[in-house]
C-alpha positions in Angstrom: 14.0 20.8 -5.9 10.9 20.4 -4.1 8.4 17.3 -4.7 5.0 16.5 -3.0 4.7 13.2 -4.6 1.7 11.5 -4.9 0.1 8.6 -6.8 -3.3 8.4 -7.9 -4.8 5.7 -5.8 -5.7 2.6 -7.9 -8.2 0.4 -6.0 -7.8 -2.7 -8.1 -4.1 -2.5 -8.0 -4.3 -1.9 -4.0 -7.1 -4.6 -3.9 -4.8 -7.0 -5.9 -1.8 -6.5 -3.7 -3.8 -7.1 -0.4 -5.5 -10.3 -2.2 -2.0 -11.8 -2.7 -0.8 -10.9 0.7 -4.2 -12.9 2.1 -3.3 -15.8 -0.3 -0.3 -16.4 1.4 -2.1 -16.4 4.6 -5.0 -18.8 3.7 -7.0 -16.1 2.6 -7.5 -14.4 6.0 -5.5 -12.0 8.1 -5.8 -9.5 11.1 -6.7 -6.2 9.2 -4.0 -4.1 11.3 -1.4 -6.6 10.4 -2.4 -6.5 6.7 -2.3 -2.9 6.2 1.2 -2.8 8.0 2.7 -5.6 5.8 1.5 -3.7 2.9 2.7 -0.5 4.2 6.3 -2.3 4.5 6.0 -3.7 0.9 5.3 -0.2 -0.6 8.3 1.4 1.9 10.8 -1.6 0.7 9.7 -1.2 -3.0 10.0 2.7 -3.0 13.4 2.6 -1.4 14.6 -0.4 -3.8 12.8 0.6 -7.0 11.5 4.1 -6.5 7.7 3.4 -7.2 4.8 2.4 -5.3 2.9 -1.3 -5.2 -0.7 0.0 -3.9 -0.4 3.6 -5.0 -2.0 4.4 -1.4 -0.9 7.5 0.7 0.3 7.1 4.1 -0.4 8.5 7.8 0.9 8.0 11.1 -1.6 6.8 13.4 -1.5 5.6 17.1 -0.8 2.0 16.3 1.7 2.7 13.6 1.9 3.5 9.9 -1.1 3.1 7.6 -2.0 2.8 4.0 -4.9 5.6 4.2 -7.3 4.4 1.5 -7.0 0.9 2.1 -7.7 1.3 5.8 -11.0 3.1 4.8 -11.8 0.2 2.4 -11.4 -2.1 5.3 -13.8 -0.2 7.4 -16.5 -0.2 4.8 -15.9 -4.2 4.0 -18.8 -5.4 6.2 -20.9 -4.5 3.5 -20.8 -4.8 -0.6 -20.7 -1.7 -1.8 -20.1 -2.6 -5.6 -16.6 -1.8 -5.6 -13.8 -3.8 -7.0 -12.3 -4.3 -3.4 -15.9 -5.3 -1.5 -16.2 -8.2 -4.6 -12.8 -9.7 -3.7 -12.3 -9.0 0.2 -14.6 -8.7 3.0 -14.2 -7.7 6.7 -15.1 -10.2 9.5 -14.7 -8.2 13.0 -10.8 -7.7 13.0 -9.7 -10.1 10.1 -10.2 -9.2 6.4 -11.1 -12.3 4.4 -10.4 -12.8 0.6 -14.0 -13.9 -1.1 -13.4 -17.3 -3.1 -13.5 -15.7 -6.4 -10.3 -16.8 -8.6 -7.7 -14.2 -7.6 -6.6 -11.9 -10.3 -3.0 -10.7 -10.2 -3.0 -8.9 -13.5 -2.1 -5.1 -12.1 0.9 -6.7 -10.2 4.4 -7.3 -11.7 6.3 -10.2 -10.6 8.8 -7.8 -8.7 6.1 -6.7 -6.7 4.8 -9.9 -5.7 8.2 -10.9 -4.8 8.6 -7.9 -2.5 4.9 -8.6 -0.9 6.0 -12.3 -0.4 9.3 -11.4 1.2 7.7 -8.9 3.7 5.2 -11.6 4.5 7.8 -14.0 4.9 9.8 -11.8 7.1 6.9 -11.2 9.6 5.1 -14.5 9.2 5.4 -15.4 12.7 4.7 -12.1 14.0 1.5 -10.9 15.5 -0.1 -7.9 14.7 0.9 -6.2 17.9 4.5 -7.4 17.5 4.3 -5.9 14.0 3.0 -2.6 15.4 6.1 -2.5 17.9 8.4 -3.2 15.0 7.2 0.1 13.3 7.3 2.1 16.4 10.8 1.2 16.9 12.2 0.7 13.5 10.6 3.2 11.1 11.7 6.9 11.7 9.1 8.2 9.5 6.5 7.3 12.0 5.3 10.0 14.3 3.4 9.4 17.4 0.1 11.5 16.7 -1.4 11.3 20.1 -4.7 10.1 19.0 -4.9 12.2 15.9 -3.4 11.7 12.5 -0.1 12.8 10.9 0.6 12.6 7.0 3.6 10.6 6.1 4.8 11.7 2.7 6.8 9.5 0.4 10.1 11.8 1.0 9.8 11.0 4.5 10.1 7.7 4.0 13.0 7.9 1.7 14.6 10.4 4.1 14.1 8.0 6.9 16.7 5.7 5.2 18.7 7.7 2.9 20.4 11.0 2.9 22.5 13.3 0.5 22.4 12.5 -3.4 21.1 9.1 -2.7 18.0 10.6 -1.2 17.4 13.0 -3.7 17.7 10.5 -6.6 15.3 8.1 -5.0 12.9 11.3 -4.7 13.3 12.3 -8.1 13.1 9.0 -9.7 9.8 8.4 -7.6 8.4 11.4 -8.3 8.8 10.6 -12.2 7.3 7.4 -11.4 4.1 8.7 -9.9 3.8 11.5 -12.8 3.8 8.3 -15.2 1.6 6.5 -13.1 -1.0 9.3 -13.0 -1.1 9.7 -16.9 -1.3 6.1 -17.4 -4.3 5.7 -15.1 -6.1 8.8 -16.8 -5.5 6.9 -20.0 -6.6 3.6 -19.0 -10.1 5.4 -17.2 -10.6 7.0 -20.7 -10.4 3.9 -22.7 -12.7 2.2 -20.3 -15.3 5.0 -20.4 -14.9 5.1 -24.5 -13.9 8.6 -24.3 -10.2 7.9 -25.9 -9.6 8.2 -29.8 -6.5 8.6 -31.6 
């Protein structure tokens, strides 16, 4: 069966994931390292639990895999756009910084936070270019785009690490999780906008 798995990007959940990672690093990180560690966290969560933490989509860029929407938010992050992200995270040159508001992690499960923490611990002593080299050398789903951008599908991630029935089972379960997330996301937006009625 063919899938094209995609989650609806939930800016609040992605922001909380980034804030949690920043909180493990004194509230400040090189933006490239943050993007790579969030990608690696998503990757592990997809492979182990058939779900996404950030709900982002992914692309291959010259410096490795990128969480695409988060990258766009970081590029916009020097100004307050009124978005959920800009109220909590600010871009300062090549760093991203957590704005000193009381962090809220209500969109993250304990297991998602544990995965982010474990990835952070694994790469704690890596500089950003060390993480780039790790991704280039170890992630088979990444392709050198030679200055362009190449999409990385969730199926690509799974098939880079698994084959046969295990891969297909992981893909099927992740596709189901994405469908459930889309329905839940739409329902929450309807409730917030006052459009939901029994």
